[in-house]
Biopython code that builds the backbone (N, CA, C, O; Angstrom):
import numpy as np
from Bio.PDB.StructureBuilder import StructureBuilder

atoms = [
    (1, "MET", "N", (20.019, 1.294, -23.487)),
    (1, "MET", "CA", (19.432, 1.591, -22.197)),
    (1, "MET", "C", (17.921, 1.571, -22.335)),
    (1, "MET", "O", (17.371, 2.184, -23.250)),
    (2, "MET", "N", (17.254, 0.882, -21.447)),
    (2, "MET", "CA", (15.806, 0.760, -21.502)),
    (2, "MET", "C", (15.165, 1.834, -20.640)),
    (2, "MET", "O", (15.581, 2.058, -19.504)),
    (3, "GLY", "N", (14.157, 2.493, -21.179)),
    (3, "GLY", "CA", (13.444, 3.515, -20.426)),
    (3, "GLY", "C", (12.160, 2.968, -19.846)),
    (3, "GLY", "O", (11.702, 1.887, -20.215)),
    (4, "TYR", "N", (11.589, 3.727, -18.937)),
    (4, "TYR", "CA", (10.335, 3.335, -18.309)),
    (4, "TYR", "C", (9.464, 4.571, -18.196)),
    (4, "TYR", "O", (9.878, 5.591, -17.646)),
    (5, "THR", "N", (8.259, 4.467, -18.719)),
    (5, "THR", "CA", (7.324, 5.586, -18.684)),
    (5, "THR", "C", (6.047, 5.145, -18.002)),
    (5, "THR", "O", (5.577, 4.028, -18.220)),
    (6, "TYR", "N", (5.484, 6.007, -17.182)),
    (6, "TYR", "CA", (4.184, 5.720, -16.596)),
    (6, "TYR", "C", (3.392, 7.008, -16.470)),
    (6, "TYR", "O", (3.951, 8.105, -16.447)),
    (7, "PHE", "N", (2.093, 6.854, -16.391)),
    (7, "PHE", "CA", (1.182, 7.971, -16.208)),
    (7, "PHE", "C", (0.415, 7.723, -14.924)),
    (7, "PHE", "O", (0.071, 6.581, -14.618)),
    (8, "SER", "N", (0.145, 8.765, -14.178)),
    (8, "SER", "CA", (-0.635, 8.583, -12.960)),
    (8, "SER", "C", (-1.754, 9.604, -12.889)),
    (8, "SER", "O", (-1.633, 10.728, -13.378)),
    (9, "ASN", "N", (-2.834, 9.191, -12.273)),
    (9, "ASN", "CA", (-3.969, 10.068, -12.006)),
    (9, "ASN", "C", (-4.165, 10.087, -10.506)),
    (9, "ASN", "O", (-4.052, 9.056, -9.843)),
    (10, "GLY", "N", (-4.457, 11.257, -9.973)),
    (10, "GLY", "CA", (-4.610, 11.349, -8.530)),
    (10, "GLY", "C", (-5.793, 12.188, -8.126)),
    (10, "GLY", "O", (-6.554, 12.678, -8.960)),
    (11, "THR", "N", (-5.930, 12.340, -6.834)),
    (11, "THR", "CA", (-7.014, 13.140, -6.279)),
    (11, "THR", "C", (-6.569, 14.594, -6.199)),
    (11, "THR", "O", (-5.412, 14.918, -6.469)),
    (12, "ALA", "N", (-7.486, 15.449, -5.830)),
    (12, "ALA", "CA", (-7.186, 16.879, -5.719)),
    (12, "ALA", "C", (-6.118, 17.167, -4.668)),
    (12, "ALA", "O", (-5.436, 18.188, -4.745)),
    (13, "ILE", "N", (-5.966, 16.273, -3.683)),
    (13, "ILE", "CA", (-4.953, 16.512, -2.650)),
    (13, "ILE", "C", (-3.690, 15.680, -2.877)),
    (13, "ILE", "O", (-2.870, 15.530, -1.971)),
    (14, "GLY", "N", (-3.538, 15.146, -4.079)),
    (14, "GLY", "CA", (-2.288, 14.520, -4.461)),
    (14, "GLY", "C", (-2.134, 13.037, -4.222)),
    (14, "GLY", "O", (-1.029, 12.513, -4.363)),
    (15, "ARG", "N", (-3.191, 12.340, -3.868)),
    (15, "ARG", "CA", (-3.088, 10.888, -3.680)),
    (15, "ARG", "C", (-3.195, 10.197, -5.039)),
    (15, "ARG", "O", (-4.115, 10.462, -5.812)),
    (16, "VAL", "N", (-2.260, 9.324, -5.311)),
    (16, "VAL", "CA", (-2.278, 8.584, -6.571)),
    (16, "VAL", "C", (-3.430, 7.593, -6.547)),
    (16, "VAL", "O", (-3.581, 6.830, -5.593)),
    (17, "GLN", "N", (-4.247, 7.605, -7.607)),
    (17, "GLN", "CA", (-5.346, 6.646, -7.710)),
    (17, "GLN", "C", (-5.049, 5.562, -8.729)),
    (17, "GLN", "O", (-5.357, 4.393, -8.495)),
    (18, "THR", "N", (-4.460, 5.928, -9.849)),
    (18, "THR", "CA", (-4.102, 4.928, -10.851)),
    (18, "THR", "C", (-2.729, 5.238, -11.425)),
    (18, "THR", "O", (-2.328, 6.395, -11.545)),
    (19, "ILE", "N", (-2.023, 4.174, -11.775)),
    (19, "ILE", "CA", (-0.745, 4.279, -12.469)),
    (19, "ILE", "C", (-0.835, 3.353, -13.667)),
    (19, "ILE", "O", (-1.169, 2.176, -13.531)),
    (20, "THR", "N", (-0.537, 3.887, -14.834)),
    (20, "THR", "CA", (-0.515, 3.087, -16.053)),
    (20, "THR", "C", (0.922, 3.051, -16.546)),
    (20, "THR", "O", (1.515, 4.095, -16.817)),
    (21, "ASP", "N", (1.483, 1.849, -16.663)),
    (21, "ASP", "CA", (2.874, 1.756, -17.090)),
    (21, "ASP", "C", (2.972, 1.810, -18.613)),
    (21, "ASP", "O", (1.959, 1.919, -19.303)),
    (22, "GLY", "N", (4.183, 1.733, -19.124)),
    (22, "GLY", "CA", (4.434, 1.838, -20.553)),
    (22, "GLY", "C", (3.789, 0.748, -21.380)),
    (22, "GLY", "O", (3.608, 0.915, -22.586)),
    (23, "ASP", "N", (3.442, -0.362, -20.759)),
    (23, "ASP", "CA", (2.771, -1.459, -21.456)),
    (23, "ASP", "C", (1.256, -1.367, -21.349)),
    (23, "ASP", "O", (0.547, -2.251, -21.831)),
    (24, "GLY", "N", (0.753, -0.310, -20.724)),
    (24, "GLY", "CA", (-0.689, -0.140, -20.570)),
    (24, "GLY", "C", (-1.282, -0.882, -19.386)),
    (24, "GLY", "O", (-2.504, -0.934, -19.247)),
    (25, "LEU", "N", (-0.446, -1.458, -18.528)),
    (25, "LEU", "CA", (-0.940, -2.171, -17.350)),
    (25, "LEU", "C", (-1.260, -1.164, -16.251)),
    (25, "LEU", "O", (-0.488, -0.240, -15.997)),
    (26, "VAL", "N", (-2.405, -1.353, -15.604)),
    (26, "VAL", "CA", (-2.900, -0.376, -14.635)),
    (26, "VAL", "C", (-2.816, -0.925, -13.215)),
    (26, "VAL", "O", (-3.228, -2.054, -12.946)),
    (27, "THR", "N", (-2.280, -0.113, -12.318)),
    (27, "THR", "CA", (-2.294, -0.362, -10.880)),
    (27, "THR", "C", (-3.147, 0.730, -10.261)),
    (27, "THR", "O", (-2.967, 1.906, -10.577)),
    (28, "SER", "N", (-4.081, 0.360, -9.377)),
    (28, "SER", "CA", (-4.937, 1.373, -8.751)),
    (28, "SER", "C", (-4.853, 1.271, -7.234)),
    (28, "SER", "O", (-4.561, 0.212, -6.680)),
    (29, "LYS", "N", (-5.117, 2.410, -6.569)),
    (29, "LYS", "CA", (-5.076, 2.478, -5.109)),
    (29, "LYS", "C", (-6.361, 3.093, -4.598)),
    (29, "LYS", "O", (-6.918, 4.008, -5.205)),
    (30, "THR", "N", (-6.828, 2.570, -3.459)),
    (30, "THR", "CA", (-7.926, 3.212, -2.741)),
    (30, "THR", "C", (-7.406, 3.579, -1.358)),
    (30, "THR", "O", (-6.388, 3.058, -0.903)),
    (31, "TYR", "N", (-8.124, 4.487, -0.699)),
    (31, "TYR", "CA", (-7.699, 5.011, 0.593)),
    (31, "TYR", "C", (-8.847, 4.914, 1.586)),
    (31, "TYR", "O", (-10.016, 4.972, 1.205)),
    (32, "ASP", "N", (-8.501, 4.764, 2.874)),
    (32, "ASP", "CA", (-9.538, 4.719, 3.901)),
    (32, "ASP", "C", (-9.988, 6.140, 4.244)),
    (32, "ASP", "O", (-9.500, 7.108, 3.661)),
    (33, "SER", "N", (-10.906, 6.258, 5.178)),
    (33, "SER", "CA", (-11.477, 7.565, 5.509)),
    (33, "SER", "C", (-10.460, 8.514, 6.148)),
    (33, "SER", "O", (-10.720, 9.713, 6.257)),
    (34, "TYR", "N", (-9.306, 7.991, 6.571)),
    (34, "TYR", "CA", (-8.250, 8.825, 7.146)),
    (34, "TYR", "C", (-7.167, 9.165, 6.125)),
    (34, "TYR", "O", (-6.187, 9.836, 6.450)),
    (35, "GLY", "N", (-7.349, 8.702, 4.902)),
    (35, "GLY", "CA", (-6.384, 8.982, 3.852)),
    (35, "GLY", "C", (-5.220, 8.024, 3.777)),
    (35, "GLY", "O", (-4.276, 8.252, 3.021)),
    (36, "GLN", "N", (-5.271, 6.950, 4.553)),
    (36, "GLN", "CA", (-4.219, 5.939, 4.508)),
    (36, "GLN", "C", (-4.483, 5.003, 3.330)),
    (36, "GLN", "O", (-5.641, 4.722, 3.023)),
    (37, "PRO", "N", (-3.426, 4.509, 2.655)),
    (37, "PRO", "CA", (-3.642, 3.523, 1.594)),
    (37, "PRO", "C", (-4.398, 2.320, 2.150)),
    (37, "PRO", "O", (-4.109, 1.843, 3.247)),
    (38, "ASP", "N", (-5.353, 1.845, 1.389)),
    (38, "ASP", "CA", (-6.223, 0.759, 1.840)),
    (38, "ASP", "C", (-5.992, -0.484, 0.987)),
    (38, "ASP", "O", (-5.518, -1.506, 1.484)),
    (39, "VAL", "N", (-6.326, -0.393, -0.280)),
    (39, "VAL", "CA", (-6.183, -1.527, -1.190)),
    (39, "VAL", "C", (-5.438, -1.069, -2.438)),
    (39, "VAL", "O", (-5.771, -0.045, -3.035)),
    (40, "THR", "N", (-4.427, -1.842, -2.820)),
    (40, "THR", "CA", (-3.741, -1.633, -4.090)),
    (40, "THR", "C", (-4.124, -2.799, -4.981)),
    (40, "THR", "O", (-3.928, -3.958, -4.615)),
    (41, "THR", "N", (-4.671, -2.494, -6.153)),
    (41, "THR", "CA", (-5.040, -3.532, -7.109)),
    (41, "THR", "C", (-4.010, -3.522, -8.229)),
    (41, "THR", "O", (-3.832, -2.521, -8.922)),
    (42, "LEU", "N", (-3.338, -4.650, -8.391)),
    (42, "LEU", "CA", (-2.284, -4.799, -9.381)),
    (42, "LEU", "C", (-2.862, -5.297, -10.695)),
    (42, "LEU", "O", (-3.994, -5.780, -10.727)),
    (43, "PRO", "N", (-2.097, -5.188, -11.789)),
    (43, "PRO", "CA", (-2.561, -5.778, -13.042)),
    (43, "PRO", "C", (-2.910, -7.251, -12.828)),
    (43, "PRO", "O", (-2.213, -7.963, -12.105)),
    (44, "GLY", "N", (-3.970, -7.690, -13.449)),
    (44, "GLY", "CA", (-4.433, -9.062, -13.275)),
    (44, "GLY", "C", (-5.425, -9.208, -12.141)),
    (44, "GLY", "O", (-5.926, -10.305, -11.897)),
    (45, "GLY", "N", (-5.720, -8.112, -11.436)),
    (45, "GLY", "CA", (-6.710, -8.151, -10.367)),
    (45, "GLY", "C", (-6.180, -8.571, -9.012)),
    (45, "GLY", "O", (-6.959, -8.705, -8.067)),
    (46, "PHE", "N", (-4.880, -8.783, -8.887)),
    (46, "PHE", "CA", (-4.293, -9.151, -7.600)),
    (46, "PHE", "C", (-4.333, -7.946, -6.666)),
    (46, "PHE", "O", (-4.165, -6.810, -7.108)),
    (47, "THR", "N", (-4.555, -8.192, -5.371)),
    (47, "THR", "CA", (-4.668, -7.079, -4.432)),
    (47, "THR", "C", (-3.672, -7.184, -3.283)),
    (47, "THR", "O", (-3.267, -8.271, -2.873)),
    (48, "ILE", "N", (-3.296, -6.016, -2.782)),
    (48, "ILE", "CA", (-2.492, -5.878, -1.572)),
    (48, "ILE", "C", (-3.328, -5.045, -0.617)),
    (48, "ILE", "O", (-3.748, -3.941, -0.964)),
    (49, "ASN", "N", (-3.576, -5.560, 0.585)),
    (49, "ASN", "CA", (-4.395, -4.856, 1.578)),
    (49, "ASN", "C", (-3.511, -4.333, 2.701)),
    (49, "ASN", "O", (-2.678, -5.062, 3.241)),
    (50, "GLU", "N", (-3.698, -3.071, 3.045)),
    (50, "GLU", "CA", (-2.958, -2.444, 4.135)),
    (50, "GLU", "C", (-3.938, -2.074, 5.237)),
    (50, "GLU", "O", (-5.002, -1.518, 4.966)),
    (51, "ASN", "N", (-3.580, -2.380, 6.479)),
    (51, "ASN", "CA", (-4.430, -2.062, 7.631)),
    (51, "ASN", "C", (-3.663, -1.177, 8.596)),
    (51, "ASN", "O", (-2.510, -1.452, 8.928)),
    (52, "TYR", "N", (-4.322, -0.102, 9.047)),
    (52, "TYR", "CA", (-3.698, 0.879, 9.933)),
    (52, "TYR", "C", (-4.422, 0.931, 11.267)),
    (52, "TYR", "O", (-5.624, 0.678, 11.346)),
    (53, "SER", "N", (-3.675, 1.264, 12.316)),
    (53, "SER", "CA", (-4.262, 1.424, 13.646)),
    (53, "SER", "C", (-4.923, 2.791, 13.749)),
    (53, "SER", "O", (-4.791, 3.626, 12.854)),
    (54, "ALA", "N", (-5.635, 3.011, 14.848)),
    (54, "ALA", "CA", (-6.267, 4.308, 15.092)),
    (54, "ALA", "C", (-5.221, 5.413, 15.216)),
    (54, "ALA", "O", (-5.534, 6.584, 15.006)),
    (55, "ARG", "N", (-3.987, 5.056, 15.553)),
    (55, "ARG", "CA", (-2.899, 6.040, 15.670)),
    (55, "ARG", "C", (-2.233, 6.318, 14.332)),
    (55, "ARG", "O", (-1.338, 7.159, 14.248)),
    (56, "GLY", "N", (-2.660, 5.620, 13.282)),
    (56, "GLY", "CA", (-2.090, 5.837, 11.961)),
    (56, "GLY", "C", (-0.875, 5.001, 11.641)),
    (56, "GLY", "O", (-0.230, 5.210, 10.613)),
    (57, "ASN", "N", (-0.548, 4.044, 12.513)),
    (57, "ASN", "CA", (0.575, 3.150, 12.254)),
    (57, "ASN", "C", (0.132, 1.989, 11.376)),
    (57, "ASN", "O", (-0.985, 1.489, 11.507)),
    (58, "LEU", "N", (1.013, 1.567, 10.487)),
    (58, "LEU", "CA", (0.733, 0.408, 9.657)),
    (58, "LEU", "C", (0.738, -0.830, 10.538)),
    (58, "LEU", "O", (1.761, -1.156, 11.141)),
    (59, "ASP", "N", (-0.406, -1.532, 10.623)),
    (59, "ASP", "CA", (-0.516, -2.749, 11.436)),
    (59, "ASP", "C", (-0.141, -3.993, 10.650)),
    (59, "ASP", "O", (0.562, -4.866, 11.157)),
    (60, "SER", "N", (-0.614, -4.074, 9.401)),
    (60, "SER", "CA", (-0.344, -5.275, 8.619)),
    (60, "SER", "C", (-0.546, -5.015, 7.132)),
    (60, "SER", "O", (-1.258, -4.099, 6.721)),
    (61, "ILE", "N", (0.107, -5.858, 6.348)),
    (61, "ILE", "CA", (-0.064, -5.874, 4.897)),
    (61, "ILE", "C", (-0.341, -7.317, 4.515)),
    (61, "ILE", "O", (0.361, -8.228, 4.955)),
    (62, "THR", "N", (-1.366, -7.525, 3.692)),
    (62, "THR", "CA", (-1.673, -8.857, 3.177)),
    (62, "THR", "C", (-1.388, -8.851, 1.684)),
    (62, "THR", "O", (-1.951, -8.048, 0.940)),
    (63, "ASP", "N", (-0.509, -9.754, 1.248)),
    (63, "ASP", "CA", (-0.103, -9.783, -0.155)),
    (63, "ASP", "C", (-1.111, -10.562, -1.002)),
    (63, "ASP", "O", (-2.054, -11.140, -0.462)),
    (64, "PRO", "N", (-0.920, -10.583, -2.327)),
    (64, "PRO", "CA", (-1.871, -11.269, -3.204)),
    (64, "PRO", "C", (-2.020, -12.762, -2.933)),
    (64, "PRO", "O", (-3.021, -13.361, -3.327)),
    (65, "ASN", "N", (-1.042, -13.372, -2.269)),
    (65, "ASN", "CA", (-1.118, -14.797, -1.935)),
    (65, "ASN", "C", (-1.769, -15.049, -0.587)),
    (65, "ASN", "O", (-1.839, -16.191, -0.132)),
    (66, "GLY", "N", (-2.249, -13.986, 0.059)),
    (66, "GLY", "CA", (-2.911, -14.136, 1.348)),
    (66, "GLY", "C", (-1.976, -14.160, 2.541)),
    (66, "GLY", "O", (-2.420, -14.387, 3.666)),
    (67, "ARG", "N", (-0.680, -13.928, 2.316)),
    (67, "ARG", "CA", (0.283, -13.898, 3.421)),
    (67, "ARG", "C", (0.250, -12.521, 4.073)),
    (67, "ARG", "O", (0.276, -11.499, 3.387)),
    (68, "THR", "N", (0.194, -12.503, 5.384)),
    (68, "THR", "CA", (0.117, -11.247, 6.128)),
    (68, "THR", "C", (1.419, -10.988, 6.866)),
    (68, "THR", "O", (1.939, -11.860, 7.562)),
    (69, "THR", "N", (1.936, -9.779, 6.704)),
    (69, "THR", "CA", (3.078, -9.303, 7.469)),
    (69, "THR", "C", (2.537, -8.309, 8.477)),
    (69, "THR", "O", (1.891, -7.329, 8.104)),
    (70, "SER", "N", (2.797, -8.557, 9.766)),
    (70, "SER", "CA", (2.284, -7.698, 10.837)),
    (70, "SER", "C", (3.413, -6.864, 11.422)),
    (70, "SER", "O", (4.569, -7.287, 11.445)),
    (71, "TYR", "N", (3.064, -5.681, 11.890)),
    (71, "TYR", "CA", (4.036, -4.758, 12.470)),
    (71, "TYR", "C", (3.615, -4.408, 13.889)),
    (71, "TYR", "O", (2.424, -4.300, 14.180)),
    (72, "ALA", "N", (4.592, -4.232, 14.771)),
    (72, "ALA", "CA", (4.336, -3.813, 16.148)),
    (72, "ALA", "C", (5.160, -2.562, 16.405)),
    (72, "ALA", "O", (6.231, -2.387, 15.824)),
    (73, "TYR", "N", (4.666, -1.701, 17.267)),
    (73, "TYR", "CA", (5.324, -0.422, 17.521)),
    (73, "TYR", "C", (5.537, -0.209, 19.005)),
    (73, "TYR", "O", (4.729, -0.632, 19.831)),
    (74, "ASN", "N", (6.626, 0.446, 19.329)),
    (74, "ASN", "CA", (6.905, 0.878, 20.688)),
    (74, "ASN", "C", (6.293, 2.267, 20.809)),
    (74, "ASN", "O", (6.863, 3.236, 20.308)),
    (75, "GLN", "N", (5.154, 2.378, 21.461)),
    (75, "GLN", "CA", (4.413, 3.633, 21.506)),
    (75, "GLN", "C", (5.142, 4.732, 22.272)),
    (75, "GLN", "O", (4.840, 5.910, 22.082)),
    (76, "ARG", "N", (6.089, 4.377, 23.127)),
    (76, "ARG", "CA", (6.838, 5.401, 23.865)),
    (76, "ARG", "C", (7.972, 5.980, 23.035)),
    (76, "ARG", "O", (8.499, 7.049, 23.346)),
    (77, "ALA", "N", (8.338, 5.279, 21.996)),
    (77, "ALA", "CA", (9.410, 5.760, 21.126)),
    (77, "ALA", "C", (8.818, 6.706, 20.085)),
    (77, "ALA", "O", (7.694, 7.185, 20.237)),
    (78, "SER", "N", (9.549, 6.958, 19.076)),
    (78, "SER", "CA", (9.135, 7.932, 18.068)),
    (78, "SER", "C", (8.190, 7.348, 17.025)),
    (78, "SER", "O", (7.980, 7.963, 15.979)),
    (79, "GLY", "N", (7.618, 6.181, 17.281)),
    (79, "GLY", "CA", (6.708, 5.569, 16.323)),
    (79, "GLY", "C", (7.393, 4.609, 15.373)),
    (79, "GLY", "O", (6.754, 4.045, 14.485)),
    (80, "ARG", "N", (8.693, 4.422, 15.556)),
    (80, "ARG", "CA", (9.386, 3.486, 14.677)),
    (80, "ARG", "C", (8.922, 2.072, 14.972)),
    (80, "ARG", "O", (8.724, 1.698, 16.127)),
    (81, "GLY", "N", (8.752, 1.302, 13.928)),
    (81, "GLY", "CA", (8.262, -0.053, 14.096)),
    (81, "GLY", "C", (9.332, -1.029, 14.519)),
    (81, "GLY", "O", (10.521, -0.818, 14.283)),
    (82, "LYS", "N", (8.893, -2.096, 15.145)),
    (82, "LYS", "CA", (9.768, -3.222, 15.435)),
    (82, "LYS", "C", (9.846, -4.043, 14.158)),
    (82, "LYS", "O", (9.033, -3.837, 13.257)),
    (83, "PRO", "N", (10.795, -4.966, 14.048)),
    (83, "PRO", "CA", (10.888, -5.771, 12.838)),
    (83, "PRO", "C", (9.567, -6.488, 12.548)),
    (83, "PRO", "O", (8.894, -6.947, 13.471)),
    (84, "PRO", "N", (9.197, -6.586, 11.266)),
    (84, "PRO", "CA", (7.935, -7.242, 10.929)),
    (84, "PRO", "C", (7.975, -8.731, 11.207)),
    (84, "PRO", "O", (9.040, -9.348, 11.218)),
    (85, "THR", "N", (6.807, -9.297, 11.431)),
    (85, "THR", "CA", (6.672, -10.742, 11.555)),
    (85, "THR", "C", (5.798, -11.207, 10.418)),
    (85, "THR", "O", (4.826, -10.543, 10.057)),
    (86, "ARG", "N", (6.136, -12.332, 9.859)),
    (86, "ARG", "CA", (5.408, -12.833, 8.700)),
    (86, "ARG", "C", (4.734, -14.142, 9.053)),
    (86, "ARG", "O", (5.332, -15.023, 9.671)),
    (87, "ALA", "N", (3.475, -14.253, 8.650)),
    (87, "ALA", "CA", (2.742, -15.501, 8.864)),
    (87, "ALA", "C", (3.338, -16.586, 7.989)),
    (87, "ALA", "O", (3.796, -16.309, 6.880)),
    (88, "ALA", "N", (3.338, -17.806, 8.472)),
    (88, "ALA", "CA", (3.903, -18.929, 7.712)),
    (88, "ALA", "C", (2.994, -19.333, 6.588)),
    (88, "ALA", "O", (3.309, -20.261, 5.843)),
]
sb = StructureBuilder()
sb.init_structure("model")
sb.init_model(0)
sb.init_chain("A")
sb.init_seg("    ")
for serial, (resi, resn, name, xyz) in enumerate(atoms, 1):
    if name == "N":
        sb.init_residue(resn, " ", resi, " ")
    sb.init_atom(name, np.array(xyz, "f"), 0.0, 1.0, " ", f" {name:<3s}", serial, name[0])
structure = sb.get_structure()
């Protein structure tokens, strides 16, 4: 059975800033001024960008290949998102 170990460092309020896996590879996260995840930097320098609306809903995620997945929300409902749409 293979195990997996990682170490994480976070902020005083519990937000993860870095994760180091068992192979020493580091993933880091930054947050916007509202505390929402902003940029995740993967090993090798690849980034994932997350964009949030003023209401705190996830609007879109852009993957390391530049593909963006966008989300839409029914504001009258409980904030649950509609199915994502992906750019071609």
